[in-house]
C-alpha positions in Angstrom: -12.0 -3.2 -7.1 -11.4 -3.3 -3.4 -11.9 -6.7 -1.8 -14.8 -5.6 0.5 -16.5 -4.0 -2.6 -16.0 -7.2 -4.5 -17.6 -9.3 -1.8 -20.4 -6.9 -1.5 -21.2 -6.7 -5.2 -21.1 -10.5 -5.9 -24.5 -12.0 -6.4 -26.1 -15.1 -7.8 -27.4 -13.8 -11.1 -30.3 -15.4 -12.9 -30.7 -12.9 -15.7 -27.8 -12.3 -18.0 -27.4 -9.6 -20.6 -27.8 -10.8 -24.2 -25.1 -10.3 -26.8 -22.1 -10.5 -24.5 -18.9 -12.5 -25.1 -16.0 -14.0 -23.1 -12.7 -15.1 -24.5 -10.8 -18.4 -23.6 -8.1 -16.2 -22.2 -10.6 -14.5 -19.8 -11.9 -17.9 -18.7 -8.3 -19.0 -18.1 -7.8 -16.0 -15.9 -10.9 -16.9 -13.9 -9.8 -20.5 -13.5 -6.2 -19.5 -12.6 -7.8 -17.6 -9.7 -9.6 -20.8 -8.7 -6.3 -22.7 -8.8 -4.8 -20.3 -6.2 -7.1 -21.6 -3.4 -5.6 -23.8 -0.7 -6.2 -27.6 -1.0 -5.6 -30.6 1.2 -1.8 -31.3 1.2 -1.7 -29.2 -2.0 -3.6 -32.0 -3.9 -5.1 -29.5 -6.4 -7.9 -31.9 -7.3 -10.3 -29.4 -8.9 -11.1 -29.8 -12.6 -13.0 -27.6 -15.0 -14.9 -28.3 -18.2 -16.0 -25.2 -20.0 -18.8 -25.0 -22.5 -18.6 -21.9 -24.6 -20.2 -22.9 -27.9 -24.0 -22.4 -28.3 -24.4 -26.2 -29.0 -22.7 -27.3 -25.8 -24.4 -24.7 -23.6 -27.8 -25.7 -25.1 -27.0 -29.3 -24.4 -26.3 -28.6 -20.8 -29.4 -26.5 -20.4 -31.7 -28.9 -22.3 -30.3 -32.3 -21.1 -28.6 -31.7 -17.7 -30.5 -29.0 -15.8 -34.0 -28.6 -14.5 -36.1 -26.0 -16.4 -35.7 -23.3 -13.7 -31.9 -23.5 -13.8 -31.8 -23.8 -17.6 -33.8 -20.6 -17.8 -31.4 -18.9 -15.4 -28.6 -19.7 -17.8 -30.1 -17.8 -20.8 -27.5 -15.5 -22.3 -24.6 -16.9 -20.3 -21.3 -16.6 -22.1 -19.9 -19.8 -20.7 -21.1 -22.7 -18.5 -18.4 -24.3 -16.3 -18.7 -27.8 -15.0 -16.7 -28.2 -11.8 -15.4 -31.6 -10.6 -12.7 -33.0 -8.4 -10.5 -36.1 -8.5 -11.9 -38.4 -5.8 -9.9 -40.3 -3.2 -7.1 -37.8 -3.0 -8.0 -34.9 -0.7 -8.4 -36.3 2.8 -6.6 -39.5 2.1 -3.2 -41.0 3.0 -0.8 -42.3 0.4 -2.0 -45.8 1.0 -5.6 -44.8 0.1 -7.0 -44.8 3.6 -9.0 -41.8 4.8 -7.1 -39.4 7.1 -10.2 -38.7 9.2 -14.0 -39.4 9.2 -14.6 -36.8 6.4 -12.7 -38.8 3.8 -13.7 -37.7 0.3 -15.7 -34.7 1.6 -12.4 -32.9 1.7 -12.4 -32.9 -2.1 -15.8 -31.1 -2.1 -14.5 -28.7 0.5 -11.4 -27.9 -1.6 -13.5 -27.5 -4.8 -15.8 -25.1 -2.9 -12.8 -23.0 -2.0 -11.7 -23.0 -5.6 -15.1 -22.2 -6.9 -15.4 -19.2 -4.5 -12.1 -17.8 -6.0 -13.6 -18.5 -9.4 -16.8 -16.5 -8.9 -15.0 -13.6 -7.2 -12.4 -13.3 -10.0 -15.2 -13.4 -12.6 -16.9 -10.6 -10.7 -13.6 -8.6 -10.5 -13.2 -8.7 -14.3 -16.8 -7.8 -15.1 -18.7 -11.1 -15.2 -21.3 -12.6 -12.9 -22.1 -16.1 -12.0 -24.7 -18.6 -10.9 -23.7 -21.7 -9.1 -26.1 -24.6 -9.6 -26.0 -28.0 -7.8 -29.1 -29.7 -9.4 -27.8 -31.3 -12.5 -27.5 -34.7 -14.2 -23.9 -35.7 -13.5 -24.1 -39.0 -15.5 -25.1 -37.2 -18.7 -22.5 -34.5 -18.1 -19.8 -37.1 -17.6 -20.7 -38.9 -20.8 -21.0 -35.8 -23.0 -17.8 -34.1 -21.8 -15.6 -37.1 -21.3 -15.3 -36.7 -17.6 -13.5 -39.7 -16.1 -15.1 -41.9 -13.5 -12.3 -40.9 -11.1 -13.9 -37.4 -10.9 -17.1 -36.3 -9.1 -19.3 -33.6 -10.7 -20.1 -31.1 -8.0 -21.6 -27.9 -9.6 -22.3 -26.1 -12.8 -21.4 -22.4 -12.9 -23.1 -20.1 -15.4 -21.0 -17.1 -16.3 -22.3 -13.9 -18.0 -22.9 -10.2 -17.5 -25.8 -9.3 -15.3 -28.7 -7.6 -17.0 -29.8 -6.0 -13.8 -28.6 -5.8 -10.2 -29.9 -8.5 -7.9 -31.1 -7.6 -4.4 -28.8 -8.8 -1.6 -30.5 -11.2 0.7 -30.3 -10.5 4.4 -27.2 -12.1 5.9 -26.7 -13.4 9.4 -24.3 -11.4 11.6 -21.2 -12.8 13.3 -23.2 -12.7 16.6 -25.8 -15.1 15.0 -23.3 -17.8 14.0 -20.3 -17.4 16.3 -19.4 -18.7 19.8 -16.3 -17.6 21.5 -14.7 -19.6 24.3 
């Protein structure tokens, strides 16, 4: 798939096709694409916790997501919890922040990685929904996520049951100033 076509076809999907599967190897391919994103001083702080069993996916839907997001995950083949190691991106070796953004660089880096993840998923035939409303404390407890990590998003992965309409996008003229 050409890159422009990949960008154009990616959507946030809220209705996945039932009966589909994904292998651990396919998930590794998707996560390997995430790893290729640039990170602050090559810190590579992104971490991924993948629920593929029905029990774990139901736990996330029933215990960690609001109903509207839980319903959007129906028929997902995997749910990926994305986190990053705190106090590394945007920090000096002595632990002091490099600039006023401090730990926000970790979120930035993870966002770059997650974009690669959703694009690679689309390229190999899967679709995604990134969700930010979640119960991080319950996720950390259930999945053994260390306190040194910050839960950022949950990404449902599946095969779209129907095409989603593309929302109107701003143009470069709407958001860009040249000097």
